[in-house]
C-alpha positions in Angstrom: 31.8 117.8 67.5 31.4 115.6 64.3 29.3 118.2 62.2 28.9 122.1 61.8 25.6 123.2 60.5 24.2 126.6 59.5 20.7 126.7 59.2 19.0 129.5 57.4 17.1 132.3 59.0 15.1 132.9 56.0 14.1 129.3 54.9 14.5 125.8 54.9 18.3 125.7 53.6 21.2 124.6 55.6 25.0 124.1 55.0 26.5 121.2 56.7 29.8 120.5 57.1 30.7 116.8 58.4 32.9 113.7 58.1 36.0 115.4 58.8 39.3 113.3 58.6 42.3 115.1 58.8 42.5 117.6 55.8 39.4 116.4 54.3 35.7 117.2 55.3 32.4 117.1 53.3 30.2 119.9 52.5 26.2 119.2 52.1 24.0 122.2 51.4 20.2 121.3 51.2 16.8 123.0 50.6 13.5 121.9 49.7 14.5 122.9 46.0 18.1 121.8 46.1 20.5 119.2 47.7 24.2 118.9 46.7 27.3 117.4 48.1 31.1 117.9 47.7 34.0 116.6 49.3 36.5 119.4 50.3 40.5 118.9 50.6 41.5 121.7 52.8 45.1 120.8 52.8 46.7 122.6 55.5 44.2 125.3 55.8 41.1 123.9 57.3 42.0 125.9 60.1 41.4 129.2 58.2 37.4 128.3 57.9 37.7 128.1 61.7 39.4 131.3 61.9 37.0 133.1 59.5 33.9 132.1 61.7 35.8 133.5 64.7 36.6 136.8 62.7 32.7 137.1 62.0 32.0 136.0 65.9 34.3 138.7 67.0 32.3 141.3 65.0 30.6 143.8 67.3 28.6 145.5 64.3 27.8 145.0 60.7 31.1 145.1 58.3 31.4 146.5 55.1 33.8 144.2 53.2 33.4 140.4 52.0 35.1 138.1 54.3 35.9 134.6 52.4 37.6 131.5 52.3 38.2 128.9 49.7 39.8 125.4 49.6 43.1 125.1 47.9 41.4 123.3 44.7 38.4 125.8 44.9 35.6 123.0 45.1 34.2 124.8 48.0 34.3 128.8 48.7 32.3 130.5 51.2 31.9 134.5 51.4 30.3 136.2 54.3 29.0 139.9 54.0 26.5 141.8 56.1 24.4 144.6 55.5 23.7 147.6 57.7 20.5 145.9 59.5 22.7 143.0 60.8 21.6 140.5 58.1 24.2 138.2 57.1 24.6 136.3 53.9 26.8 133.3 53.2 27.3 133.0 49.5 28.4 129.6 48.7 30.1 127.9 45.6 30.8 124.4 45.1 32.5 122.7 42.1 34.0 119.0 41.6 37.8 118.7 41.8 39.0 116.2 39.2 35.6 115.1 38.0 34.9 114.2 34.3 31.4 116.1 34.5 31.8 119.6 35.3 29.1 121.1 37.5 28.8 124.4 39.6 26.6 125.4 42.5 26.4 128.9 43.6 23.6 129.6 46.3 23.1 131.9 49.4 22.2 131.1 53.0 21.0 134.1 55.3 21.5 134.2 59.1 21.0 136.8 61.8 24.2 138.9 63.0 23.2 137.4 66.7 24.0 133.7 65.6 27.8 134.6 64.6 29.4 133.9 68.0 27.7 130.5 68.3 28.6 129.6 65.0 32.2 130.7 65.6 32.3 128.2 68.6 30.7 125.4 66.7 33.0 125.9 63.7 36.0 125.8 66.3 34.7 122.6 67.9 34.5 121.0 64.2 37.6 121.7 63.1 39.5 120.8 66.4 37.7 117.4 66.9 40.0 115.9 64.1 43.1 116.8 65.2 45.8 114.3 65.9 
């Protein structure tokens, strides 16, 4: 699998992980009002993001604590929360790493609890696809 996509259940927003190459991948967030892109160096923990989605996909009911993963350089951070109704929120943070011009994007993407098992499978397929 060459991409991993999360589409919002509440808007036209989507998060796309793509262009995986070893410890590197690219993240693109897009909606009708915002579009941003960031290269991510996951070092040795790209698999940690797949494990986060597998943990989310294994949930049998809404959970109370925030679950998150961040890249080593903090250019990409993803935090998942779920309310008592089963509405899942992914809070995204994107920052440049080593850029002379500083910027930061924080946004949120919503999905439904029932989407989590399929997202877990897709995340695992994306991160396993570039293994050598």
